[in-house]
C-alpha positions in Angstrom: -8.5 35.4 16.9 -5.7 33.1 18.2 -6.2 29.4 18.0 -7.5 27.8 21.2 -4.8 25.6 22.8 -4.6 23.4 25.9 -1.8 21.8 27.9 -0.5 18.3 28.2 2.5 17.0 30.0 5.2 15.1 28.0 8.0 13.5 30.0 7.5 16.0 32.8 7.4 19.0 30.4 4.2 21.1 29.9 3.5 21.5 26.2 0.8 23.4 24.3 -1.4 21.3 22.1 -4.0 22.2 19.6 -7.5 20.7 19.1 -7.5 17.7 16.7 -3.8 16.9 17.2 -2.6 13.5 18.0 -0.1 12.7 20.8 2.5 11.9 18.1 2.1 15.3 16.5 2.4 17.2 19.8 5.4 15.0 20.9 7.3 15.6 17.6 6.7 19.3 17.8 8.1 19.2 21.3 11.3 17.5 19.9 10.5 14.0 21.2 11.9 11.1 19.2 9.1 8.6 18.7 9.7 6.0 16.0 7.1 5.1 13.4 6.9 2.8 10.4 3.2 2.7 9.4 2.6 6.5 9.8 2.5 8.9 6.8 1.1 12.4 6.7 -0.7 11.7 3.4 -2.9 9.1 5.2 -5.1 8.8 8.3 -3.4 7.2 11.3 -3.6 3.4 11.1 -1.7 2.1 14.2 -0.5 -1.0 12.5 3.2 -1.3 13.4 2.8 -0.3 17.1 6.4 1.0 17.4 5.0 4.5 18.3 3.5 3.2 21.6 3.7 5.6 24.5 2.4 5.5 28.1 -0.5 7.9 28.9 -2.3 8.8 32.1 -5.7 10.6 32.1 -8.7 10.6 34.5 -7.0 8.1 36.8 -6.4 5.6 34.0 -3.1 4.5 32.6 -2.0 2.5 29.7 -0.1 2.1 26.5 -1.5 3.6 23.3 -0.3 4.2 19.7 0.7 7.9 19.7 -0.1 8.2 16.0 -3.8 7.6 16.6 -4.4 8.7 20.2 -5.9 12.3 20.5 -4.3 14.8 22.7 -6.6 16.2 25.4 -6.4 18.6 28.3 -4.4 17.3 31.3 -3.1 14.3 29.5 0.2 13.0 30.9 2.5 11.2 28.4 5.7 9.2 28.9 7.6 8.5 25.7 10.6 6.7 27.1 9.5 5.0 30.3 10.8 1.5 31.2 7.4 0.1 30.2 7.6 1.9 26.8 11.1 0.7 26.2 10.3 -2.9 27.1 7.2 -3.0 24.9 8.9 -1.3 22.0 11.7 -3.9 22.1 9.1 -6.7 22.1 7.3 -5.1 19.1 10.7 -4.8 17.3 11.5 -8.5 18.0 8.2 -9.4 16.3 8.8 -7.1 13.3 12.4 -8.4 13.0 10.9 -11.9 12.7 8.4 -10.7 10.2 10.8 -8.8 8.0 14.4 -9.8 8.7 15.8 -8.6 5.4 14.7 -5.0 5.9 17.6 -2.7 6.6 15.2 -0.2 8.1 13.7 -2.6 10.5 17.1 -4.0 11.5 18.5 -0.5 12.1 15.5 0.6 14.2 15.6 -2.6 16.2 19.4 -2.2 16.8 18.7 1.3 18.1 16.7 -0.3 20.9 19.2 -3.1 21.5 17.4 -5.7 19.5 19.8 -7.6 17.2 18.0 -10.9 17.0 14.6 -12.3 17.7 13.3 -15.3 19.6 10.4 -15.7 17.3 10.4 -17.9 14.2 11.1 -16.4 10.8 9.2 -17.7 7.8 11.2 -16.0 5.0 14.8 -14.7 5.6 14.4 -12.5 2.5 11.2 -10.8 3.6 11.0 -7.0 3.9 7.3 -6.4 4.2 5.8 -5.7 7.7 2.2 -5.6 6.2 1.8 -2.0 7.4 -0.7 -1.3 4.6 0.7 2.0 3.5 1.0 0.9 -0.1 -2.5 -0.5 -0.2 -4.0 2.6 1.4 -2.2 5.2 -0.7 -3.3 3.4 -3.9 -6.9 3.1 -2.7 -7.5 6.2 -0.7 -5.4 8.8 -2.4 -5.1 7.5 -6.0 -8.5 5.7 -6.0 -7.1 2.9 -8.0 -6.7 -0.1 -5.6 -4.2 -1.9 -7.7 -3.0 -3.8 -4.7 -4.6 -5.2 -1.6 -4.4 -7.6 1.3 -4.9 -11.4 1.1 -5.2 -14.1 3.7 -5.4 -13.4 7.5 -3.3 -13.5 10.6 0.3 -14.5 10.2 -0.4 -15.4 6.6 -1.5 -11.9 5.7 0.2 -10.6 2.5 0.1 -7.6 0.3 0.0 -7.9 -3.5 -2.0 -7.6 -6.7 -5.1 -9.6 -7.1 -4.4 -13.4 -7.4 -0.7 -12.5 -7.2 -0.7 -11.8 -10.9 0.3 -8.7 -13.0 -2.1 -5.9 -12.3 -4.1 -4.5 -15.2 -4.9 -1.3 -13.3 -1.6 -0.3 -11.8 -0.4 3.0 -13.4 3.2 2.7 -12.2 3.1 6.1 -10.4 5.5 5.0 -7.7 3.3 6.2 -4.8 3.6 2.8 -3.2 7.3 2.8 -3.5 7.5 6.3 -1.9 5.4 5.4 1.2 6.8 2.0 1.8 8.8 2.3 5.1 10.9 -0.9 4.8 12.1 -1.0 1.2 9.8 -3.9 0.3 8.0 -2.2 -2.6 10.4 -1.7 -5.5 10.4 -0.5 -9.1 13.0 0.1 -11.8 13.0 1.7 -15.3 14.4 -0.8 -17.7 14.6 0.6 -21.2 11.1 1.1 -22.5 9.5 -0.5 -19.4 8.8 0.4 -15.8 9.0 -2.9 -13.9 7.0 -2.8 -10.7 8.7 -6.0 -9.6 6.9 -6.3 -6.2 3.6 -6.5 -8.0 4.9 -8.5 -11.0 3.8 -5.8 -13.3 5.6 -4.3 -16.3 4.3 -1.0 -17.9 5.2 0.7 -21.2 7.0 4.0 -20.8 6.1 7.0 -22.9 9.0 8.8 -24.7 9.8 12.5 -23.9 8.7 14.7 -26.8 11.9 16.8 -26.5 14.7 14.3 -25.9 13.0 11.1 -26.9 14.0 9.2 -23.7 11.4 7.0 -22.0 10.3 8.7 -18.8 6.7 7.9 -17.5 4.3 5.0 -17.8 1.7 5.5 -20.5 -1.0 4.4 -18.1 0.1 7.1 -15.6 -0.2 9.8 -18.3 -3.6 8.4 -19.3 -4.7 8.6 -15.7 -3.6 12.2 -15.4 -5.3 13.5 -18.6 -8.9 13.5 -17.3 -7.9 15.4 -14.2 -6.6 18.4 -16.2 -8.9 21.1 -17.6 -9.6 20.6 -21.3 -7.6 23.7 -22.3 -4.5 22.5 -20.4 -2.2 20.3 -22.6 -0.6 17.2 -21.1 3.1 17.8 -21.7 5.0 14.6 -22.4 8.3 16.0 -21.2 10.8 14.3 -18.9 11.7 16.1 -15.7 15.1 17.3 -17.2 13.5 18.8 -20.3 10.7 20.3 -18.3 13.2 22.0 -16.0 15.2 23.2 -19.1 12.0 24.7 -20.7 11.1 26.4 -17.4 14.6 27.9 -17.1 14.4 29.1 -20.7 11.1 30.8 -20.1 12.4 32.5 -17.0 15.5 33.7 -18.8 13.5 35.0 -21.7 11.1 36.9 -19.3 14.0 38.3 -17.4 15.7 39.5 -20.6 12.5 41.1 -21.8 12.1 42.9 -18.5 15.6 44.2 -18.6 15.2 45.4 -22.1 12.0 47.3 -21.2 13.7 49.0 -18.3 16.7 49.9 -20.4 14.6 51.3 -23.2 15.8 48.9 -25.9 14.4 50.3 -29.2 13.7 46.8 -30.4 10.8 46.6 -28.0 9.8 50.2 -28.2 6.1 49.5 -28.5 6.1 47.6 -25.3 8.2 50.3 -23.5 5.7 53.0 -24.7 2.9 51.0 -23.2 4.7 50.8 -19.9 5.4 54.5 -19.9 1.8 55.3 -20.5 0.8 53.2 -17.5 
């Protein structure tokens, strides 16, 4: 049975929407360019950055809403680029530019909307964090580790490890680096260590069993081991050696299949078995 759909209007265009979809999801499927910073598909919508604001009208009521969180509904009328949206988005970007003036991502997005400077005071010219919470949430909600969190409130709110000291539970997986939208969260592999510099945490790297090069934090591998079935070994192989082994297995299998088809006498037993099938 076909999935039930309903219609909403986006910038004058009627678009099909599905139950459970947000306005952002429908708009993006319709090819509308709505910027986001705090949104990530791996996490529930959070509506922290507010750059995805759109103007909606439904049941005689109008207003600005965060499209990442607002549910699409029958008859909803959406404007993604109205003067009100443009004006409000510029204001939001002025605030974000004051908060994280050192972020190339924030500066580029602001410039796209004509914002090259901000009238609001800047506390730290080297700051890149907009306190969107993606790093905190992916660590807590997806990995179930909670190595980092929020501290203080209001304009003093910050993200970091407890007491702003090295974390004793961070596994160095890099999920926080991957979801950070502004380049604030950083890590680098330095010899035998992975330095999660943003969290002031250094982790020992395990060596690849094939080539001997350090490749993954020991804590990360220890975290993975309990998630695997007992009969599945935890291969301590770097990505390059893992790819090489996979290619070797595929090549070996292909060669075996070709030999069976050609009737190679060296594998006659296998060929006889195939013939009997």
